[in-house]
C-alpha positions in Angstrom: 16.6 -29.0 -14.6 19.5 -31.4 -14.6 21.7 -30.8 -17.6 24.4 -32.8 -19.0 28.0 -31.2 -19.1 29.8 -34.4 -19.9 32.4 -34.0 -22.6 32.5 -37.4 -24.1 35.1 -37.9 -27.0 33.4 -39.2 -30.1 34.9 -42.6 -30.0 34.7 -43.9 -26.0 35.0 -47.3 -27.2 38.2 -46.9 -29.2 40.1 -45.0 -26.2 39.1 -48.0 -23.9 40.3 -50.3 -26.3 43.3 -48.3 -27.0 44.2 -48.3 -23.1 43.8 -52.1 -22.8 46.1 -52.3 -25.8 48.6 -50.2 -23.6 48.5 -52.4 -20.8 51.6 -54.4 -21.6 53.5 -50.9 -21.7 53.0 -50.1 -18.5 55.3 -51.9 -15.8 53.6 -52.4 -12.6 54.1 -50.0 -10.1 52.1 -51.3 -7.1 53.7 -53.4 -4.6 51.6 -55.1 -1.9 52.8 -55.1 1.6 51.7 -57.2 4.5 48.9 -57.0 6.4 49.9 -54.6 9.2 46.8 -53.8 10.9 43.9 -56.1 12.0 40.9 -56.3 14.4 39.1 -59.4 15.3 36.2 -61.2 14.3 32.8 -59.0 14.2 34.8 -56.1 13.4 33.9 -54.6 9.9 33.1 -51.1 8.2 36.3 -49.4 7.9 37.1 -45.9 6.6 40.4 -44.5 6.0 41.2 -40.4 6.0 44.4 -38.5 5.8 45.2 -36.7 9.0 47.8 -34.0 9.5 51.5 -34.3 9.0 51.0 -37.7 7.1 49.1 -39.9 9.3 46.3 -41.8 8.8 43.0 -42.0 10.7 41.3 -45.1 10.5 37.5 -45.9 11.7 35.5 -49.4 12.5 33.0 -50.7 14.0 33.1 -53.6 16.3 30.9 -55.8 19.1 31.3 -54.1 22.6 30.7 -55.4 26.0 30.7 -58.5 27.8 27.6 -60.1 25.6 28.4 -58.5 22.5 25.0 -56.9 22.2 26.5 -53.2 22.1 28.6 -52.0 19.2 31.5 -49.5 19.3 33.0 -47.2 16.8 36.5 -47.1 17.3 39.4 -45.1 15.9 43.3 -45.7 15.3 45.9 -43.4 14.1 49.2 -44.4 12.0 51.9 -42.3 12.2 55.8 -42.4 11.5 55.8 -45.1 15.1 53.1 -47.1 13.6 49.4 -47.9 14.8 47.8 -46.1 17.9 46.0 -48.5 20.0 42.6 -48.6 19.1 40.5 -45.6 21.0 36.5 -45.7 21.6 34.5 -43.3 20.0 31.1 -44.3 21.1 29.8 -47.5 22.4 26.0 -48.0 22.7 23.3 -50.6 21.9 21.6 -47.8 19.6 24.4 -47.7 17.1 22.5 -48.5 13.8 25.2 -50.8 12.0 24.9 -51.0 8.2 27.4 -53.1 6.0 27.4 -50.3 3.3 27.3 -47.0 5.6 30.0 -46.8 7.7 31.8 -44.2 10.3 34.1 -41.6 8.9 36.3 -39.3 10.2 38.1 -35.6 9.3 40.7 -33.9 11.1 40.6 -30.4 10.8 43.6 -27.6 10.4 44.0 -27.0 14.1 44.2 -30.9 14.7 40.4 -31.6 15.7 39.3 -34.7 14.4 35.3 -35.0 13.7 34.2 -38.7 13.4 30.4 -39.6 12.5 28.1 -42.5 12.9 24.6 -43.6 12.7 22.5 -43.9 15.6 18.8 -45.2 16.1 16.1 -42.4 17.2 13.0 -44.8 17.1 11.9 -48.4 16.9 10.8 -48.0 13.1 13.8 -50.1 11.1 15.4 -47.4 9.1 14.9 -44.6 11.9 18.4 -43.4 12.7 20.2 -39.9 12.4 23.9 -39.1 11.8 25.4 -38.3 15.0 28.8 -36.4 15.1 31.8 -35.9 18.1 34.9 -34.4 18.5 38.0 -34.9 19.6 41.0 -32.1 20.4 43.6 -34.5 21.7 44.1 -37.2 18.9 41.2 -39.3 19.9 42.0 -39.6 23.7 38.7 -37.7 24.4 35.5 -36.8 22.6 32.9 -34.3 23.3 29.3 -35.3 23.8 27.2 -36.7 20.6 25.3 -34.3 18.9 23.2 -34.5 15.5 24.7 -33.0 11.9 21.5 -32.4 10.7 18.5 -30.3 12.0 15.8 -32.4 11.0 14.7 -34.7 13.9 12.3 -37.0 12.0 12.4 -40.8 12.5 13.8 -41.6 9.1 16.8 -42.4 7.3 19.4 -40.2 7.4 23.3 -41.5 6.6 26.0 -42.2 3.8 28.0 -39.1 5.1 31.2 -37.7 3.2 33.4 -35.4 5.2 36.6 -33.8 4.4 38.4 -30.8 5.9 37.3 -27.7 4.9 38.7 -24.0 5.5 38.9 -24.0 9.3 37.0 -26.9 9.8 35.1 -29.4 7.8 32.9 -30.0 5.3 29.8 -33.1 4.9 27.1 -34.4 2.8 24.7 -36.5 3.5 21.7 -38.5 2.2 18.7 -37.2 4.0 15.2 -39.0 4.2 13.2 -36.1 5.9 10.6 -35.8 2.5 10.1 -39.8 2.9 7.6 -39.6 6.0 4.2 -40.4 4.5 1.8 -37.7 3.7 -1.3 -38.3 6.3 -3.6 -37.5 3.6 -2.6 -39.8 0.9 0.2 -41.9 2.1 2.6 -40.6 -0.5 6.1 -40.5 0.4 8.7 -37.9 -1.0 12.0 -38.9 -2.4 15.8 -39.1 -0.9 17.7 -36.0 -0.8 21.6 -34.9 -0.6 22.6 -32.2 1.8 25.5 -30.2 2.5 26.7 -28.0 5.6 30.1 -27.3 7.5 31.5 -28.2 10.7 33.7 -25.8 13.2 36.4 -27.2 15.5 33.8 -25.5 18.6 30.9 -28.0 17.2 29.2 -24.9 15.2 27.5 -26.0 12.0 26.8 -23.9 9.2 23.6 -23.5 7.4 22.2 -26.7 5.6 21.8 -26.3 1.7 19.9 -28.7 -0.5 22.1 -30.1 -3.3 19.3 -32.4 -4.9 16.0 -33.3 -4.0 15.5 -36.8 -5.6 18.6 -39.1 -5.4 19.3 -42.8 -5.0 18.1 -44.0 -1.4 21.1 -45.9 0.0 24.2 -45.3 -2.3 27.4 -43.6 -1.0 28.0 -39.9 -1.5 31.4 -38.5 -2.4 32.8 -35.0 -1.4 36.4 -33.9 -2.6 38.2 -30.4 -2.2 39.3 -29.0 -5.6 41.6 -26.1 -5.4 39.4 -23.5 -3.2 35.9 -25.5 -4.2 34.2 -28.6 -3.4 32.7 -31.3 -5.5 30.4 -33.7 -4.5 29.2 -36.9 -6.5 26.2 -39.2 -6.0 23.7 -41.6 -7.7 20.9 -40.0 -8.7 17.3 -40.4 -9.7 15.3 -39.5 -12.5 11.4 -39.9 -12.7 11.9 -42.5 -14.9 14.1 -44.6 -12.8 17.4 -43.6 -14.4 20.1 -43.8 -11.4 23.3 -42.4 -13.1 26.0 -40.4 -11.2 25.5 -36.5 -11.0 28.1 -33.9 -9.7 27.6 -30.5 -8.0 30.2 -28.0 -7.6 30.5 -25.3 -5.0 31.4 -23.9 -1.7 29.5 -22.7 1.6 25.7 -22.3 0.4 26.5 -21.7 -3.3 26.3 -24.6 -5.5 26.0 -25.4 -9.3 22.8 -27.2 -10.5 23.3 -31.2 -10.5 25.0 -32.4 -13.9 25.7 -36.1 -15.3 29.4 -37.1 -14.5 28.7 -39.9 -16.8 25.4 -40.6 -19.0 25.6 -44.3 -18.6 21.5 -45.1 -18.9 21.3 -47.6 -16.2 17.5 -47.7 -15.2 16.8 -49.7 -12.4 14.3 -49.8 -10.2 15.7 -50.1 -6.6 18.7 -48.8 -5.2 22.0 -50.9 -6.1 23.7 -49.8 -2.9 26.9 -48.8 -5.1 28.1 -45.0 -4.7 30.9 -43.1 -6.5 34.0 -41.9 -5.2 36.3 -39.1 -5.9 39.8 -37.7 -5.2 41.0 -34.4 -6.0 43.5 -31.7 -5.7 44.2 -28.0 -7.1 42.3 -28.1 -10.3 42.5 -32.0 -11.1 40.0 -34.7 -10.0 39.8 -38.7 -10.2 36.3 -40.2 -10.0 35.4 -43.7 -10.0 32.0 -45.4 -10.1 29.9 -48.8 -10.7 26.9 -49.2 -13.3 24.9 -52.4 -14.5 23.6 -50.8 -17.6 22.0 -53.5 -20.0 22.8 -55.9 -17.4 26.8 -56.2 -18.0 28.2 -55.1 -14.7 31.2 -52.3 -15.2 33.5 -50.1 -13.0 34.5 -46.9 -15.0 36.9 -44.3 -14.1 37.0 -40.5 -15.6 39.1 -37.5 -15.1 38.6 -33.8 -15.0 40.9 -31.3 -15.5 38.9 -28.2 -14.7 38.0 -29.0 -11.3 34.9 -31.1 -11.9 33.4 -28.9 -14.4 33.8 -31.3 -17.2 35.1 -35.0 -17.4 37.0 -36.7 -20.2 35.9 -40.3 -21.5 35.1 -43.0 -19.2 37.8 -45.6 -19.1 36.3 -49.3 -18.3 38.9 -50.5 -15.3 37.3 -53.9 -14.1 38.6 -57.1 -14.8 35.2 -58.5 -16.6 33.4 -59.6 -13.6 33.0 -56.5 -10.9 30.6 -56.4 -7.8 31.8 -52.7 -7.5 32.2 -51.0 -4.1 34.7 -48.7 -5.4 37.3 -46.2 -4.3 39.9 -44.0 -5.8 43.0 -42.2 -5.0 44.6 -39.6 -7.8 48.6 -39.4 -7.9 50.8 -36.5 -8.6 51.5 -37.6 -12.2 47.9 -37.2 -13.0 47.1 -40.9 -13.1 45.0 -42.8 -10.2 44.4 -45.9 -8.6 41.1 -47.3 -8.6 39.9 -50.1 -6.1 36.9 -52.5 -6.5 35.5 -55.8 -5.6 36.0 -58.6 -8.4 34.2 -61.4 -8.7 35.7 -64.5 -10.6 35.2 -68.2 -11.3 36.9 -68.9 -7.9 37.3 -66.5 -5.3 36.0 -62.9 -5.4 38.9 -60.8 -5.0 39.8 -57.0 -4.2 41.8 -55.8 -7.0 43.7 -52.2 -7.5 44.5 -50.8 -10.5 46.6 -47.8 -12.0 44.9 -45.9 -14.6 46.1 -42.8 -16.4 43.5 -40.4 -18.4 44.5 -41.3 -21.8 42.7 -44.9 -21.0 46.5 -46.4 -20.5 46.5 -48.8 -17.3 48.5 -51.5 -15.7 47.4 -55.2 -14.8 45.6 -55.2 -11.4 47.2 -55.9 -8.4 45.3 -58.1 -5.8 45.0 -56.9 -2.5 43.2 -59.7 -0.9 40.9 -62.4 -1.8 37.3 -61.3 -0.1 33.8 -62.6 -0.4 30.7 -61.2 -2.5 28.1 -61.2 0.6 27.2 -58.3 2.2 30.0 -59.3 5.3 32.9 -58.1 3.1 31.7 -54.8 2.9 33.5 -51.9 1.0 37.1 -51.4 0.7 38.5 -47.9 1.6 41.7 -46.3 0.6 44.0 -43.4 1.2 47.3 -42.1 0.1 49.9 -41.1 2.2 53.0 -39.8 0.2 54.2 -42.8 -2.1 52.1 -45.5 -0.5 48.3 -46.5 -0.3 46.4 -47.7 2.9 43.8 -50.1 1.8 41.2 -51.2 4.7 38.9 -54.0 4.0 36.7 -56.6 6.1 37.9 -60.2 5.6 34.8 -61.9 6.0 35.7 -65.4 7.8 35.0 -66.8 10.9 38.2 -65.7 12.2 38.3 -62.5 9.7 37.4 -58.8 10.7 39.0 -55.1 9.7 42.4 -55.7 7.9 45.1 -52.9 6.6 47.6 -53.2 4.3 50.3 -50.8 2.5 50.3 -50.9 -1.2 53.7 -49.0 -2.3 53.9 -46.7 -5.5 56.8 -46.7 -7.8 57.4 -44.4 -10.6 
């Protein structure tokens, strides 16, 4: 049974209104820099992760070959000398390219970089698997690809979250192995979320089922908190309530799923809008999108006990959010959330600093964008006193872009 351990304060609305009133008391601490990395038209699906020694790792997809019929997973690293030249992880005409389900990376403690992507395994529209490759030399060379999961059924597998963990990495993914129709009655099972570990030599730990009924195509989230891990995802009840759930654990032992926030959003299909997490020794910040009551909102919430409980949800959007959130926690306990905001003119990617007491700054515009799927999901990583934000500029001459946002006290 899924329980609700959320510790909401009695007057959430009052807290949110108080936070809005406190906006003017917070000076703007985020400063937008210039675009420092860009790729050509047709590139998209960027993702950022933090590597060793304060460097950042960017992955994305772009057309490959003389006719552009194949696609390539590419990688670039930013260190004290700037951005490296793009390196190819995998190029094939079997790549499954999805605007909402993008490759990601994790650099392990020994310097090995793991990258995941999606690859077709059959002619069916949604028959694809999660594939992995490892590089021991900063992306110069790569291992042969291998599947991240034991299941070989021609069903959906994707929406991976991957973080460095112990001596290697940890990953969660959505797994559709139970969605194969039953030969007797044609009934299909539900999407599930699963977990396993990955070592630098390619060894994969046991698969662990975290939840056997989840939303079909919302991103998962995974964060390290102290000695443990917290995973978040959009759940799915029998009555089609699709709120955000969390589980906590390490290795093969995990808690039962619990509601991060009891929004009560009942929707008969997947909204393609998953949660995000950012954690440290005990504290964690979360961000998510909901459309309950026909009113779209982006919320943030904070936990100071490793994700066991979360404080009141804080609305951070500017009134007309499209969602597609990310979040990074800062050293003083605040966090910066990023999301897509619609408007009467041009949709924008906004970033906003928010504190657990509900106070926040005015939003900072990262870039103008578009509401179409081609604009993808902005992704963010914190490197010291700056944030790197990656997004897809959905114009004829656009593509992947990255810019720095400085954080002041």
